C-alpha positions as CSV (number, residue, x, y, z in Angstrom):
1,M,7.9,-15.4,32.9
2,N,4.2,-14.6,32.2
3,K,2.2,-15.1,35.4
4,E,-1.1,-15.3,33.6
5,I,-2.6,-18.7,32.6
6,N,-5.4,-19.4,30.2
7,I,-8.2,-21.9,30.8
8,W,-10.2,-22.8,27.8
9,L,-13.8,-23.9,28.4
10,H,-16.0,-25.8,25.9
11,N,-19.5,-27.2,26.2
12,N,-19.0,-30.6,24.5
13,P,-22.1,-31.3,22.4
14,Y,-21.9,-35.1,22.8
15,K,-23.2,-37.1,25.7
16,D,-21.9,-40.3,24.3
17,K,-18.5,-40.8,26.0
18,K,-16.7,-42.1,22.8
19,R,-17.9,-39.2,20.7
20,A,-17.3,-36.7,23.5
21,K,-13.7,-37.9,23.9
22,A,-13.0,-37.7,20.2
23,H,-14.4,-34.1,20.1
24,S,-12.4,-33.2,23.2
25,D,-9.2,-34.7,21.9
26,A,-9.5,-32.7,18.7
27,I,-9.9,-29.5,20.7
28,L,-6.8,-30.4,22.8
29,Q,-4.9,-31.1,19.6
30,Q,-5.8,-27.7,18.2
31,L,-4.8,-25.9,21.4
32,L,-1.4,-27.7,21.5
33,Q,-0.8,-26.9,17.8
34,E,-1.6,-23.2,18.4
35,Q,0.7,-23.0,21.4
36,L,3.5,-24.7,19.5
37,N,2.8,-22.7,16.4
38,T,2.6,-25.8,14.1
39,S,0.1,-27.5,12.0
40,S,1.7,-30.9,12.5
41,N,-0.1,-33.5,14.6
42,I,1.1,-33.5,18.2
43,T,1.5,-37.1,19.5
44,I,0.1,-37.5,23.0
45,K,1.6,-40.3,25.0
46,K,0.6,-41.8,28.4
47,G,2.9,-42.2,31.4
48,P,2.9,-45.2,33.7
49,N,-0.2,-44.0,35.6
50,G,-2.0,-42.7,32.5
51,K,-0.8,-39.1,32.7
52,P,-0.9,-37.7,29.2
53,Y,2.2,-35.9,27.9
54,T,4.0,-35.0,24.7
55,E,7.7,-34.9,23.7
56,H,7.4,-31.2,23.0
57,P,8.4,-28.6,25.6
58,I,4.8,-28.0,26.7
59,Y,2.5,-29.3,29.4
60,F,-1.2,-29.5,29.5
61,S,-4.1,-30.8,31.5
62,H,-7.8,-31.4,30.8
63,S,-10.8,-31.9,32.9
64,N,-14.5,-32.2,32.5
65,S,-17.6,-32.2,34.6
66,R,-20.8,-33.1,32.9
67,Q,-20.5,-31.6,29.4
68,L,-18.2,-28.7,30.4
69,H,-14.6,-29.4,29.4
70,A,-11.7,-27.4,30.5
71,Y,-8.1,-27.3,29.1
72,V,-4.9,-25.6,30.2
73,V,-1.6,-25.5,28.4
74,S,1.6,-24.3,30.1
75,S,5.4,-24.0,29.9
76,C,5.7,-25.9,33.2
77,E,4.0,-29.0,34.6
78,I,0.4,-28.4,35.5
79,G,-2.8,-30.1,36.7
80,L,-6.4,-28.9,36.2
81,D,-9.7,-29.9,37.7
82,I,-13.3,-28.7,37.2
83,E,-16.3,-29.9,39.2
84,V,-19.9,-29.0,39.0
85,K,-21.0,-27.9,42.5
86,K,-23.9,-30.2,43.2
87,T,-26.1,-28.7,45.9
88,D,-27.8,-32.1,46.6
89,R,-24.5,-33.9,47.1
90,E,-23.8,-35.2,50.6
91,F,-20.4,-33.6,50.6
92,L,-19.8,-33.9,54.4
93,K,-20.2,-37.7,54.2
94,T,-17.8,-37.7,51.2
95,A,-15.3,-35.5,53.1
96,K,-15.5,-37.7,56.2
97,R,-14.8,-40.8,54.2
98,Y,-12.0,-39.5,51.9
99,F,-10.4,-36.3,53.3
100,H,-7.7,-36.2,55.9
101,P,-9.1,-36.0,59.4
102,D,-7.7,-32.5,59.9
103,E,-9.4,-31.3,56.8
104,Y,-12.7,-32.9,57.7
105,Q,-12.6,-31.3,61.2
106,A,-11.8,-27.9,59.7
107,L,-14.7,-28.3,57.4
108,I,-17.1,-29.2,60.3
109,D,-16.1,-26.0,62.1
110,L,-17.3,-23.8,59.2
111,S,-20.8,-22.4,58.5
112,P,-22.9,-24.6,56.0
113,K,-22.2,-22.2,53.1
114,Q,-18.5,-22.1,53.9
115,Q,-18.5,-25.9,54.2
116,F,-20.0,-26.3,50.7
117,E,-17.5,-23.9,49.0
118,T,-14.5,-25.3,51.0
119,F,-15.4,-28.9,50.1
120,Y,-15.4,-28.1,46.4
121,R,-12.2,-26.0,46.7
122,Q,-10.4,-28.9,48.5
123,W,-11.8,-31.6,46.2
124,T,-10.7,-29.8,43.0
125,R,-7.3,-29.0,44.5
126,K,-6.7,-32.7,45.2
127,E,-7.8,-33.7,41.7
128,A,-5.6,-31.1,40.2
129,W,-2.6,-32.2,42.4
130,C,-3.2,-35.8,41.3
131,K,-3.3,-34.8,37.6
132,L,-0.1,-32.8,38.1
133,E,1.8,-35.8,39.5
134,G,0.0,-38.4,37.4
135,G,-1.1,-40.4,40.4
136,N,-4.2,-42.2,41.6
137,L,-6.9,-39.9,43.0
138,W,-7.7,-42.2,45.9
139,S,-4.1,-41.8,47.2
140,Y,-4.4,-38.0,47.2
141,L,-7.8,-37.5,48.8
142,N,-6.7,-38.2,52.4
143,R,-3.3,-36.5,52.0
144,L,-2.3,-33.0,53.0
145,P,0.3,-31.3,50.8
146,S,3.6,-30.9,52.8
147,A,6.3,-28.3,52.3
148,D,8.3,-31.0,50.6
149,D,5.6,-31.4,47.9
150,K,6.1,-27.8,46.8
151,I,2.6,-27.7,45.4
152,H,1.0,-24.3,44.5
153,F,-2.7,-24.0,44.0
154,C,-4.8,-21.4,42.2
155,E,-8.6,-21.3,41.9
156,T,-11.1,-19.2,40.0
157,G,-14.6,-18.6,41.1
158,V,-15.8,-17.1,37.8
159,V,-17.2,-20.2,36.3
160,S,-20.7,-20.1,37.7
161,G,-21.8,-23.3,39.3
162,F,-18.4,-24.9,39.1
163,A,-15.2,-25.1,41.1
164,V,-12.0,-24.9,39.2
165,A,-8.5,-25.5,40.5
166,I,-5.0,-25.6,39.1
167,A,-1.9,-27.2,40.7
168,C,1.7,-26.6,39.7
169,K,5.2,-27.1,41.2
170,K,6.2,-23.4,40.7
171,P,4.4,-20.3,41.9
172,I,3.8,-19.1,38.3
173,I,0.2,-18.1,38.4
174,E,-1.1,-14.7,39.5
175,K,-4.0,-14.5,37.2
176,I,-6.3,-16.9,35.5
177,R,-8.0,-15.9,32.2
178,I,-11.1,-17.9,31.2
179,N,-11.6,-18.3,27.4
180,A,-14.7,-19.9,25.7
181,I,-14.3,-22.2,22.8
182,G,-17.2,-22.2,20.4
183,K,-20.7,-21.5,21.7
184,G,-20.9,-20.8,25.5
């Protein structure tokens, strides 16, 4: 099994949510068609909690932060999250309110720079985990993954100003490759 995964990034030119979604959906459609080696339209369905899926033997996840959209397609179930690292965000208040008490305490014990980076790593991991399982984000924020969850996380720090995390049920990822779609 190939242990390299591709993340495609695209700066969506539309600020209007309806147009941005249509543009993003078209890009996802193209990525799925390329991976499945078909020109036929791929029907995307929604699970009980809104998790998108297709009947084809392929999995995908999508995330956006501001106008930067990220996509991942895989042969196994996967979740992806991208977040802009806001330096003016009161992340310690957010962590205290939403994170598990053990995570919050571990965060407090770090230096301010480490707190900032760790907060965004934890936040994107939790969102990726939620997307992997198709749950509700608020039920994941104060949870710690247990050995029973069998969740594997992978991050990349190469997207300047953003935190990016992937969650999957199998330890399939050793390397993340970032790809740009259109103009960077």
